[in-house]
Biotite code that builds the C-alpha atoms (Angstrom):
import biotite.structure as struc

atoms = struc.array([
    struc.Atom([59.534, -29.345, -4.001], chain_id="A", res_id=1, res_name="UNK", atom_name="CA", element="C"),
    struc.Atom([58.137, -26.793, -6.416], chain_id="A", res_id=2, res_name="UNK", atom_name="CA", element="C"),
    struc.Atom([61.471, -26.196, -8.255], chain_id="A", res_id=3, res_name="UNK", atom_name="CA", element="C"),
    struc.Atom([60.127, -28.210, -11.288], chain_id="A", res_id=4, res_name="UNK", atom_name="CA", element="C"),
    struc.Atom([57.356, -25.504, -11.691], chain_id="A", res_id=5, res_name="UNK", atom_name="CA", element="C"),
    struc.Atom([59.612, -22.568, -11.847], chain_id="A", res_id=6, res_name="UNK", atom_name="CA", element="C"),
    struc.Atom([60.601, -22.848, -15.512], chain_id="A", res_id=7, res_name="UNK", atom_name="CA", element="C"),
    struc.Atom([56.903, -22.973, -16.409], chain_id="A", res_id=8, res_name="UNK", atom_name="CA", element="C"),
    struc.Atom([56.173, -19.875, -14.251], chain_id="A", res_id=9, res_name="UNK", atom_name="CA", element="C"),
    struc.Atom([59.086, -18.073, -15.803], chain_id="A", res_id=10, res_name="UNK", atom_name="CA", element="C"),
    struc.Atom([57.707, -18.793, -19.206], chain_id="A", res_id=11, res_name="UNK", atom_name="CA", element="C"),
    struc.Atom([54.255, -17.419, -18.073], chain_id="A", res_id=12, res_name="UNK", atom_name="CA", element="C"),
    struc.Atom([55.869, -14.309, -16.604], chain_id="A", res_id=13, res_name="UNK", atom_name="CA", element="C"),
    struc.Atom([58.252, -13.494, -19.498], chain_id="A", res_id=14, res_name="UNK", atom_name="CA", element="C"),
    struc.Atom([55.803, -11.464, -21.582], chain_id="A", res_id=15, res_name="UNK", atom_name="CA", element="C"),
    struc.Atom([54.959, -9.315, -18.610], chain_id="A", res_id=16, res_name="UNK", atom_name="CA", element="C"),
    struc.Atom([58.622, -8.839, -17.881], chain_id="A", res_id=17, res_name="UNK", atom_name="CA", element="C"),
    struc.Atom([59.218, -7.926, -21.472], chain_id="A", res_id=18, res_name="UNK", atom_name="CA", element="C"),
    struc.Atom([56.559, -5.327, -21.364], chain_id="A", res_id=19, res_name="UNK", atom_name="CA", element="C"),
    struc.Atom([57.892, -3.924, -18.164], chain_id="A", res_id=20, res_name="UNK", atom_name="CA", element="C"),
    struc.Atom([61.460, -3.977, -19.664], chain_id="A", res_id=21, res_name="UNK", atom_name="CA", element="C"),
    struc.Atom([60.290, -1.193, -22.052], chain_id="A", res_id=22, res_name="UNK", atom_name="CA", element="C"),
    struc.Atom([59.405, 1.185, -19.095], chain_id="A", res_id=23, res_name="UNK", atom_name="CA", element="C"),
    struc.Atom([61.743, 2.823, -16.564], chain_id="A", res_id=24, res_name="UNK", atom_name="CA", element="C"),
    struc.Atom([60.520, 0.410, -13.836], chain_id="A", res_id=25, res_name="UNK", atom_name="CA", element="C"),
    struc.Atom([63.432, -1.438, -12.296], chain_id="A", res_id=26, res_name="UNK", atom_name="CA", element="C"),
    struc.Atom([63.488, -5.020, -10.663], chain_id="A", res_id=27, res_name="UNK", atom_name="CA", element="C"),
    struc.Atom([64.157, -3.526, -7.230], chain_id="A", res_id=28, res_name="UNK", atom_name="CA", element="C"),
    struc.Atom([61.076, -1.361, -7.558], chain_id="A", res_id=29, res_name="UNK", atom_name="CA", element="C"),
    struc.Atom([58.981, -4.378, -8.301], chain_id="A", res_id=30, res_name="UNK", atom_name="CA", element="C"),
    struc.Atom([60.466, -6.150, -5.400], chain_id="A", res_id=31, res_name="UNK", atom_name="CA", element="C"),
    struc.Atom([59.680, -3.211, -2.998], chain_id="A", res_id=32, res_name="UNK", atom_name="CA", element="C"),
    struc.Atom([56.174, -2.773, -4.303], chain_id="A", res_id=33, res_name="UNK", atom_name="CA", element="C"),
    struc.Atom([55.536, -6.443, -3.916], chain_id="A", res_id=34, res_name="UNK", atom_name="CA", element="C"),
    struc.Atom([56.659, -6.565, -0.367], chain_id="A", res_id=35, res_name="UNK", atom_name="CA", element="C"),
    struc.Atom([54.749, -3.478, 0.666], chain_id="A", res_id=36, res_name="UNK", atom_name="CA", element="C"),
    struc.Atom([51.504, -4.722, -0.976], chain_id="A", res_id=37, res_name="UNK", atom_name="CA", element="C"),
    struc.Atom([51.686, -8.137, 0.500], chain_id="A", res_id=38, res_name="UNK", atom_name="CA", element="C"),
    struc.Atom([52.657, -6.929, 3.944], chain_id="A", res_id=39, res_name="UNK", atom_name="CA", element="C"),
    struc.Atom([49.932, -4.280, 3.923], chain_id="A", res_id=40, res_name="UNK", atom_name="CA", element="C"),
    struc.Atom([47.275, -6.743, 2.681], chain_id="A", res_id=41, res_name="UNK", atom_name="CA", element="C"),
    struc.Atom([48.134, -9.457, 5.225], chain_id="A", res_id=42, res_name="UNK", atom_name="CA", element="C"),
    struc.Atom([48.189, -6.945, 8.151], chain_id="A", res_id=43, res_name="UNK", atom_name="CA", element="C"),
    struc.Atom([44.910, -5.187, 7.052], chain_id="A", res_id=44, res_name="UNK", atom_name="CA", element="C"),
    struc.Atom([42.713, -8.130, 5.977], chain_id="A", res_id=45, res_name="UNK", atom_name="CA", element="C"),
    struc.Atom([43.837, -11.147, 8.168], chain_id="A", res_id=46, res_name="UNK", atom_name="CA", element="C"),
    struc.Atom([43.422, -9.544, 11.594], chain_id="A", res_id=47, res_name="UNK", atom_name="CA", element="C"),
    struc.Atom([39.943, -8.368, 10.648], chain_id="A", res_id=48, res_name="UNK", atom_name="CA", element="C"),
    struc.Atom([38.873, -11.777, 9.600], chain_id="A", res_id=49, res_name="UNK", atom_name="CA", element="C"),
    struc.Atom([38.689, -11.169, 5.763], chain_id="A", res_id=50, res_name="UNK", atom_name="CA", element="C"),
    struc.Atom([40.922, -14.131, 5.104], chain_id="A", res_id=51, res_name="UNK", atom_name="CA", element="C"),
    struc.Atom([39.889, -15.049, 1.605], chain_id="A", res_id=52, res_name="UNK", atom_name="CA", element="C"),
    struc.Atom([40.082, -11.375, 0.343], chain_id="A", res_id=53, res_name="UNK", atom_name="CA", element="C"),
    struc.Atom([43.427, -11.151, 2.079], chain_id="A", res_id=54, res_name="UNK", atom_name="CA", element="C"),
    struc.Atom([44.787, -14.245, 0.356], chain_id="A", res_id=55, res_name="UNK", atom_name="CA", element="C"),
    struc.Atom([43.616, -12.948, -3.075], chain_id="A", res_id=56, res_name="UNK", atom_name="CA", element="C"),
    struc.Atom([45.176, -9.641, -2.737], chain_id="A", res_id=57, res_name="UNK", atom_name="CA", element="C"),
    struc.Atom([48.361, -11.244, -1.258], chain_id="A", res_id=58, res_name="UNK", atom_name="CA", element="C"),
    struc.Atom([48.696, -13.677, -4.146], chain_id="A", res_id=59, res_name="UNK", atom_name="CA", element="C"),
    struc.Atom([48.449, -10.892, -6.657], chain_id="A", res_id=60, res_name="UNK", atom_name="CA", element="C"),
    struc.Atom([51.433, -9.270, -4.996], chain_id="A", res_id=61, res_name="UNK", atom_name="CA", element="C"),
    struc.Atom([53.170, -12.671, -4.785], chain_id="A", res_id=62, res_name="UNK", atom_name="CA", element="C"),
    struc.Atom([53.670, -12.456, -8.423], chain_id="A", res_id=63, res_name="UNK", atom_name="CA", element="C"),
    struc.Atom([55.721, -9.379, -8.002], chain_id="A", res_id=64, res_name="UNK", atom_name="CA", element="C"),
    struc.Atom([58.134, -11.541, -6.104], chain_id="A", res_id=65, res_name="UNK", atom_name="CA", element="C"),
    struc.Atom([58.547, -13.830, -9.000], chain_id="A", res_id=66, res_name="UNK", atom_name="CA", element="C"),
    struc.Atom([58.409, -11.077, -11.636], chain_id="A", res_id=67, res_name="UNK", atom_name="CA", element="C"),
    struc.Atom([61.438, -9.110, -10.289], chain_id="A", res_id=68, res_name="UNK", atom_name="CA", element="C"),
    struc.Atom([63.871, -11.944, -11.257], chain_id="A", res_id=69, res_name="UNK", atom_name="CA", element="C"),
    struc.Atom([62.298, -12.199, -14.686], chain_id="A", res_id=70, res_name="UNK", atom_name="CA", element="C"),
    struc.Atom([62.589, -8.463, -15.221], chain_id="A", res_id=71, res_name="UNK", atom_name="CA", element="C"),
    struc.Atom([66.047, -8.252, -13.924], chain_id="A", res_id=72, res_name="UNK", atom_name="CA", element="C"),
    struc.Atom([67.175, -11.073, -16.594], chain_id="A", res_id=73, res_name="UNK", atom_name="CA", element="C"),
    struc.Atom([65.458, -9.348, -19.429], chain_id="A", res_id=74, res_name="UNK", atom_name="CA", element="C"),
    struc.Atom([66.961, -6.033, -18.610], chain_id="A", res_id=75, res_name="UNK", atom_name="CA", element="C"),
    struc.Atom([70.412, -7.593, -17.878], chain_id="A", res_id=76, res_name="UNK", atom_name="CA", element="C"),
    struc.Atom([70.521, -5.984, -14.481], chain_id="A", res_id=77, res_name="UNK", atom_name="CA", element="C"),
    struc.Atom([70.854, -8.943, -12.303], chain_id="A", res_id=78, res_name="UNK", atom_name="CA", element="C"),
    struc.Atom([73.274, -8.457, -9.403], chain_id="A", res_id=79, res_name="UNK", atom_name="CA", element="C"),
    struc.Atom([74.156, -9.397, -5.842], chain_id="A", res_id=80, res_name="UNK", atom_name="CA", element="C"),
    struc.Atom([72.308, -6.300, -4.346], chain_id="A", res_id=81, res_name="UNK", atom_name="CA", element="C"),
    struc.Atom([69.183, -7.285, -6.025], chain_id="A", res_id=82, res_name="UNK", atom_name="CA", element="C"),
    struc.Atom([69.356, -10.859, -4.793], chain_id="A", res_id=83, res_name="UNK", atom_name="CA", element="C"),
    struc.Atom([70.144, -9.447, -1.194], chain_id="A", res_id=84, res_name="UNK", atom_name="CA", element="C"),
    struc.Atom([67.133, -7.020, -1.339], chain_id="A", res_id=85, res_name="UNK", atom_name="CA", element="C"),
    struc.Atom([64.814, -9.816, -2.574], chain_id="A", res_id=86, res_name="UNK", atom_name="CA", element="C"),
    struc.Atom([65.802, -12.262, 0.069], chain_id="A", res_id=87, res_name="UNK", atom_name="CA", element="C"),
    struc.Atom([65.610, -9.720, 2.866], chain_id="A", res_id=88, res_name="UNK", atom_name="CA", element="C"),
    struc.Atom([62.253, -8.322, 1.776], chain_id="A", res_id=89, res_name="UNK", atom_name="CA", element="C"),
    struc.Atom([60.979, -11.817, 1.590], chain_id="A", res_id=90, res_name="UNK", atom_name="CA", element="C"),
    struc.Atom([61.469, -12.101, 5.366], chain_id="A", res_id=91, res_name="UNK", atom_name="CA", element="C"),
    struc.Atom([59.250, -8.964, 5.957], chain_id="A", res_id=92, res_name="UNK", atom_name="CA", element="C"),
    struc.Atom([56.445, -10.279, 3.758], chain_id="A", res_id=93, res_name="UNK", atom_name="CA", element="C"),
    struc.Atom([56.580, -13.607, 5.479], chain_id="A", res_id=94, res_name="UNK", atom_name="CA", element="C"),
    struc.Atom([56.383, -11.992, 8.934], chain_id="A", res_id=95, res_name="UNK", atom_name="CA", element="C"),
    struc.Atom([53.522, -9.849, 7.840], chain_id="A", res_id=96, res_name="UNK", atom_name="CA", element="C"),
    struc.Atom([51.505, -12.992, 6.745], chain_id="A", res_id=97, res_name="UNK", atom_name="CA", element="C"),
    struc.Atom([52.041, -14.927, 9.979], chain_id="A", res_id=98, res_name="UNK", atom_name="CA", element="C"),
    struc.Atom([51.695, -11.999, 12.256], chain_id="A", res_id=99, res_name="UNK", atom_name="CA", element="C"),
    struc.Atom([48.547, -11.183, 10.668], chain_id="A", res_id=100, res_name="UNK", atom_name="CA", element="C"),
    struc.Atom([47.193, -14.633, 11.288], chain_id="A", res_id=101, res_name="UNK", atom_name="CA", element="C"),
    struc.Atom([48.452, -14.538, 14.874], chain_id="A", res_id=102, res_name="UNK", atom_name="CA", element="C"),
    struc.Atom([46.596, -11.287, 15.469], chain_id="A", res_id=103, res_name="UNK", atom_name="CA", element="C"),
    struc.Atom([43.510, -12.845, 13.966], chain_id="A", res_id=104, res_name="UNK", atom_name="CA", element="C"),
    struc.Atom([43.604, -15.712, 16.290], chain_id="A", res_id=105, res_name="UNK", atom_name="CA", element="C"),
    struc.Atom([44.082, -13.493, 19.324], chain_id="A", res_id=106, res_name="UNK", atom_name="CA", element="C"),
    struc.Atom([41.472, -10.982, 18.470], chain_id="A", res_id=107, res_name="UNK", atom_name="CA", element="C"),
    struc.Atom([38.792, -12.732, 16.382], chain_id="A", res_id=108, res_name="UNK", atom_name="CA", element="C"),
    struc.Atom([39.722, -16.392, 16.303], chain_id="A", res_id=109, res_name="UNK", atom_name="CA", element="C"),
    struc.Atom([39.994, -16.728, 20.186], chain_id="A", res_id=110, res_name="UNK", atom_name="CA", element="C"),
    struc.Atom([42.585, -19.444, 19.784], chain_id="A", res_id=111, res_name="UNK", atom_name="CA", element="C"),
    struc.Atom([45.838, -18.603, 21.504], chain_id="A", res_id=112, res_name="UNK", atom_name="CA", element="C"),
    struc.Atom([47.341, -22.001, 20.726], chain_id="A", res_id=113, res_name="UNK", atom_name="CA", element="C"),
    struc.Atom([46.942, -21.314, 17.009], chain_id="A", res_id=114, res_name="UNK", atom_name="CA", element="C"),
    struc.Atom([48.369, -17.821, 17.492], chain_id="A", res_id=115, res_name="UNK", atom_name="CA", element="C"),
    struc.Atom([51.444, -19.465, 18.930], chain_id="A", res_id=116, res_name="UNK", atom_name="CA", element="C"),
    struc.Atom([51.659, -21.965, 16.064], chain_id="A", res_id=117, res_name="UNK", atom_name="CA", element="C"),
    struc.Atom([51.443, -19.025, 13.625], chain_id="A", res_id=118, res_name="UNK", atom_name="CA", element="C"),
    struc.Atom([54.375, -17.391, 15.379], chain_id="A", res_id=119, res_name="UNK", atom_name="CA", element="C"),
    struc.Atom([56.231, -20.584, 15.388], chain_id="A", res_id=120, res_name="UNK", atom_name="CA", element="C"),
    struc.Atom([55.857, -20.890, 11.539], chain_id="A", res_id=121, res_name="UNK", atom_name="CA", element="C"),
    struc.Atom([57.133, -17.301, 11.366], chain_id="A", res_id=122, res_name="UNK", atom_name="CA", element="C"),
    struc.Atom([60.299, -18.026, 13.322], chain_id="A", res_id=123, res_name="UNK", atom_name="CA", element="C"),
    struc.Atom([60.896, -21.501, 11.916], chain_id="A", res_id=124, res_name="UNK", atom_name="CA", element="C"),
    struc.Atom([60.567, -20.093, 8.360], chain_id="A", res_id=125, res_name="UNK", atom_name="CA", element="C"),
    struc.Atom([63.149, -17.418, 9.099], chain_id="A", res_id=126, res_name="UNK", atom_name="CA", element="C"),
    struc.Atom([65.528, -20.063, 10.651], chain_id="A", res_id=127, res_name="UNK", atom_name="CA", element="C"),
    struc.Atom([65.155, -22.253, 7.496], chain_id="A", res_id=128, res_name="UNK", atom_name="CA", element="C"),
    struc.Atom([66.355, -19.346, 5.262], chain_id="A", res_id=129, res_name="UNK", atom_name="CA", element="C"),
    struc.Atom([68.996, -18.144, 7.755], chain_id="A", res_id=130, res_name="UNK", atom_name="CA", element="C"),
    struc.Atom([70.445, -21.640, 8.059], chain_id="A", res_id=131, res_name="UNK", atom_name="CA", element="C"),
    struc.Atom([71.106, -21.897, 4.284], chain_id="A", res_id=132, res_name="UNK", atom_name="CA", element="C"),
    struc.Atom([72.393, -18.235, 3.973], chain_id="A", res_id=133, res_name="UNK", atom_name="CA", element="C"),
    struc.Atom([74.795, -18.731, 6.983], chain_id="A", res_id=134, res_name="UNK", atom_name="CA", element="C"),
    struc.Atom([76.019, -22.109, 5.813], chain_id="A", res_id=135, res_name="UNK", atom_name="CA", element="C"),
    struc.Atom([76.739, -20.793, 2.281], chain_id="A", res_id=136, res_name="UNK", atom_name="CA", element="C"),
    struc.Atom([78.548, -17.826, 3.717], chain_id="A", res_id=137, res_name="UNK", atom_name="CA", element="C"),
    struc.Atom([80.931, -20.277, 5.444], chain_id="A", res_id=138, res_name="UNK", atom_name="CA", element="C"),
    struc.Atom([81.542, -22.167, 2.334], chain_id="A", res_id=139, res_name="UNK", atom_name="CA", element="C"),
    struc.Atom([79.291, -25.103, 3.307], chain_id="A", res_id=140, res_name="UNK", atom_name="CA", element="C"),
    struc.Atom([76.824, -26.976, 1.064], chain_id="A", res_id=141, res_name="UNK", atom_name="CA", element="C"),
    struc.Atom([73.242, -26.606, 2.229], chain_id="A", res_id=142, res_name="UNK", atom_name="CA", element="C"),
    struc.Atom([71.165, -26.892, -0.964], chain_id="A", res_id=143, res_name="UNK", atom_name="CA", element="C"),
    struc.Atom([68.504, -29.134, 0.575], chain_id="A", res_id=144, res_name="UNK", atom_name="CA", element="C"),
    struc.Atom([64.985, -28.384, 1.765], chain_id="A", res_id=145, res_name="UNK", atom_name="CA", element="C"),
    struc.Atom([61.727, -30.372, 1.902], chain_id="A", res_id=146, res_name="UNK", atom_name="CA", element="C"),
    struc.Atom([59.746, -27.168, 2.239], chain_id="A", res_id=147, res_name="UNK", atom_name="CA", element="C"),
    struc.Atom([61.476, -23.995, 0.915], chain_id="A", res_id=148, res_name="UNK", atom_name="CA", element="C"),
    struc.Atom([59.780, -20.634, 0.967], chain_id="A", res_id=149, res_name="UNK", atom_name="CA", element="C"),
    struc.Atom([57.515, -21.150, -1.941], chain_id="A", res_id=150, res_name="UNK", atom_name="CA", element="C"),
    struc.Atom([56.074, -24.328, -0.444], chain_id="A", res_id=151, res_name="UNK", atom_name="CA", element="C"),
    struc.Atom([55.743, -22.913, 2.924], chain_id="A", res_id=152, res_name="UNK", atom_name="CA", element="C"),
    struc.Atom([53.828, -19.667, 1.631], chain_id="A", res_id=153, res_name="UNK", atom_name="CA", element="C"),
    struc.Atom([51.695, -21.900, -0.514], chain_id="A", res_id=154, res_name="UNK", atom_name="CA", element="C"),
    struc.Atom([50.623, -24.127, 2.408], chain_id="A", res_id=155, res_name="UNK", atom_name="CA", element="C"),
    struc.Atom([49.838, -20.994, 4.511], chain_id="A", res_id=156, res_name="UNK", atom_name="CA", element="C"),
    struc.Atom([47.880, -19.026, 1.864], chain_id="A", res_id=157, res_name="UNK", atom_name="CA", element="C"),
    struc.Atom([45.901, -21.977, 0.483], chain_id="A", res_id=158, res_name="UNK", atom_name="CA", element="C"),
    struc.Atom([44.849, -23.038, 4.027], chain_id="A", res_id=159, res_name="UNK", atom_name="CA", element="C"),
    struc.Atom([44.026, -19.344, 4.924], chain_id="A", res_id=160, res_name="UNK", atom_name="CA", element="C"),
    struc.Atom([41.981, -18.930, 1.629], chain_id="A", res_id=161, res_name="UNK", atom_name="CA", element="C"),
    struc.Atom([39.997, -22.047, 2.115], chain_id="A", res_id=162, res_name="UNK", atom_name="CA", element="C"),
    struc.Atom([39.302, -21.150, 5.788], chain_id="A", res_id=163, res_name="UNK", atom_name="CA", element="C"),
    struc.Atom([37.886, -17.782, 4.437], chain_id="A", res_id=164, res_name="UNK", atom_name="CA", element="C"),
    struc.Atom([35.618, -19.743, 2.169], chain_id="A", res_id=165, res_name="UNK", atom_name="CA", element="C"),
    struc.Atom([34.145, -21.494, 5.269], chain_id="A", res_id=166, res_name="UNK", atom_name="CA", element="C"),
    struc.Atom([36.072, -24.940, 5.037], chain_id="A", res_id=167, res_name="UNK", atom_name="CA", element="C"),
    struc.Atom([36.277, -26.304, 8.506], chain_id="A", res_id=168, res_name="UNK", atom_name="CA", element="C"),
    struc.Atom([39.443, -27.172, 10.228], chain_id="A", res_id=169, res_name="UNK", atom_name="CA", element="C"),
    struc.Atom([41.675, -26.380, 7.203], chain_id="A", res_id=170, res_name="UNK", atom_name="CA", element="C"),
    struc.Atom([43.481, -23.561, 8.749], chain_id="A", res_id=171, res_name="UNK", atom_name="CA", element="C"),
    struc.Atom([44.518, -25.281, 12.000], chain_id="A", res_id=172, res_name="UNK", atom_name="CA", element="C"),
    struc.Atom([45.570, -28.440, 10.025], chain_id="A", res_id=173, res_name="UNK", atom_name="CA", element="C"),
    struc.Atom([47.500, -26.208, 7.498], chain_id="A", res_id=174, res_name="UNK", atom_name="CA", element="C"),
    struc.Atom([49.280, -24.381, 10.241], chain_id="A", res_id=175, res_name="UNK", atom_name="CA", element="C"),
    struc.Atom([50.308, -27.505, 12.253], chain_id="A", res_id=176, res_name="UNK", atom_name="CA", element="C"),
    struc.Atom([51.497, -29.225, 8.952], chain_id="A", res_id=177, res_name="UNK", atom_name="CA", element="C"),
    struc.Atom([53.424, -26.079, 8.127], chain_id="A", res_id=178, res_name="UNK", atom_name="CA", element="C"),
    struc.Atom([55.036, -25.897, 11.563], chain_id="A", res_id=179, res_name="UNK", atom_name="CA", element="C"),
    struc.Atom([56.054, -29.575, 11.168], chain_id="A", res_id=180, res_name="UNK", atom_name="CA", element="C"),
    struc.Atom([57.522, -29.325, 7.756], chain_id="A", res_id=181, res_name="UNK", atom_name="CA", element="C"),
    struc.Atom([59.378, -26.029, 8.613], chain_id="A", res_id=182, res_name="UNK", atom_name="CA", element="C"),
    struc.Atom([60.918, -27.684, 11.628], chain_id="A", res_id=183, res_name="UNK", atom_name="CA", element="C"),
    struc.Atom([61.755, -30.722, 9.414], chain_id="A", res_id=184, res_name="UNK", atom_name="CA", element="C"),
    struc.Atom([63.425, -28.630, 6.730], chain_id="A", res_id=185, res_name="UNK", atom_name="CA", element="C"),
    struc.Atom([65.387, -26.573, 9.367], chain_id="A", res_id=186, res_name="UNK", atom_name="CA", element="C"),
    struc.Atom([66.722, -29.962, 10.745], chain_id="A", res_id=187, res_name="UNK", atom_name="CA", element="C"),
    struc.Atom([67.636, -31.038, 7.076], chain_id="A", res_id=188, res_name="UNK", atom_name="CA", element="C"),
    struc.Atom([69.694, -27.970, 6.556], chain_id="A", res_id=189, res_name="UNK", atom_name="CA", element="C"),
    struc.Atom([71.478, -28.264, 9.888], chain_id="A", res_id=190, res_name="UNK", atom_name="CA", element="C"),
    struc.Atom([72.408, -31.892, 9.168], chain_id="A", res_id=191, res_name="UNK", atom_name="CA", element="C"),
    struc.Atom([73.432, -30.894, 5.572], chain_id="A", res_id=192, res_name="UNK", atom_name="CA", element="C"),
    struc.Atom([75.747, -28.142, 6.946], chain_id="A", res_id=193, res_name="UNK", atom_name="CA", element="C"),
    struc.Atom([77.234, -30.537, 9.452], chain_id="A", res_id=194, res_name="UNK", atom_name="CA", element="C"),
    struc.Atom([77.908, -33.204, 6.773], chain_id="A", res_id=195, res_name="UNK", atom_name="CA", element="C"),
    struc.Atom([79.318, -30.471, 4.594], chain_id="A", res_id=196, res_name="UNK", atom_name="CA", element="C"),
    struc.Atom([81.666, -29.297, 7.282], chain_id="A", res_id=197, res_name="UNK", atom_name="CA", element="C"),
    struc.Atom([82.798, -32.786, 8.186], chain_id="A", res_id=198, res_name="UNK", atom_name="CA", element="C"),
    struc.Atom([83.648, -33.350, 4.469], chain_id="A", res_id=199, res_name="UNK", atom_name="CA", element="C"),
    struc.Atom([85.665, -30.162, 4.216], chain_id="A", res_id=200, res_name="UNK", atom_name="CA", element="C"),
    struc.Atom([87.407, -31.043, 7.471], chain_id="A", res_id=201, res_name="UNK", atom_name="CA", element="C"),
    struc.Atom([88.267, -34.606, 6.210], chain_id="A", res_id=202, res_name="UNK", atom_name="CA", element="C"),
    struc.Atom([89.451, -33.252, 2.827], chain_id="A", res_id=203, res_name="UNK", atom_name="CA", element="C"),
    struc.Atom([91.734, -30.793, 4.671], chain_id="A", res_id=204, res_name="UNK", atom_name="CA", element="C"),
    struc.Atom([93.039, -33.547, 6.912], chain_id="A", res_id=205, res_name="UNK", atom_name="CA", element="C"),
    struc.Atom([93.847, -35.697, 3.904], chain_id="A", res_id=206, res_name="UNK", atom_name="CA", element="C"),
    struc.Atom([95.732, -32.917, 2.141], chain_id="A", res_id=207, res_name="UNK", atom_name="CA", element="C"),
    struc.Atom([97.828, -32.052, 5.201], chain_id="A", res_id=208, res_name="UNK", atom_name="CA", element="C"),
    struc.Atom([98.312, -35.156, 7.224], chain_id="A", res_id=209, res_name="UNK", atom_name="CA", element="C"),
    struc.Atom([101.568, -33.944, 8.782], chain_id="A", res_id=210, res_name="UNK", atom_name="CA", element="C"),
    struc.Atom([99.803, -31.036, 10.506], chain_id="A", res_id=211, res_name="UNK", atom_name="CA", element="C"),
    struc.Atom([97.925, -33.590, 12.610], chain_id="A", res_id=212, res_name="UNK", atom_name="CA", element="C"),
    struc.Atom([100.446, -36.241, 13.119], chain_id="A", res_id=213, res_name="UNK", atom_name="CA", element="C"),
    struc.Atom([103.639, -34.289, 13.062], chain_id="A", res_id=214, res_name="UNK", atom_name="CA", element="C"),
    struc.Atom([105.738, -33.763, 10.033], chain_id="A", res_id=215, res_name="UNK", atom_name="CA", element="C"),
    struc.Atom([108.732, -36.130, 9.590], chain_id="A", res_id=216, res_name="UNK", atom_name="CA", element="C"),
    struc.Atom([112.097, -34.530, 10.476], chain_id="A", res_id=217, res_name="UNK", atom_name="CA", element="C"),
    struc.Atom([114.501, -33.492, 7.710], chain_id="A", res_id=218, res_name="UNK", atom_name="CA", element="C"),
])
């Protein structure tokens, strides 16, 4: 949904990337720092009930997640390992955010249902990402998704930040909405992979009809 904003964000981050490109800092280092910072912030501030402060600090480190790609393009160091590292560490940061919220609900929020919803959002988000990665590794098309990682993280952090400012009901509503759109997006990707697999099978059958019906004798 937010793909249309990425070019604009890229333009905003380009000057920062150009400045960093003149230093020894590597894109992978930016990725690692962003993940450590975001994970630590979520696990320190959220469980203790400092929701708004936690969101502010997490958001600062979210920019590292967007900056690493910009820096890699400027330095000309884009590669498969960098993409692998970025995607893998994203899962760690997401797990920290929703684990921090789950701990908050168990310890301070006294709401085990919302703790369970937070964990569902964690698992569903991981499944959404895994479904696409696994489908593409099998040569299937799975480039769909109503709520990709950026949208899911935005919903979670905005709802948490507003709750930290005292807005009532916004965090429960945000988490339930996030759980629903995550499940929907996972279903979208499963169906897309199924359609792609059926199309590949049909194309293979059309190319080699004799393999299924018996080749005519010579």
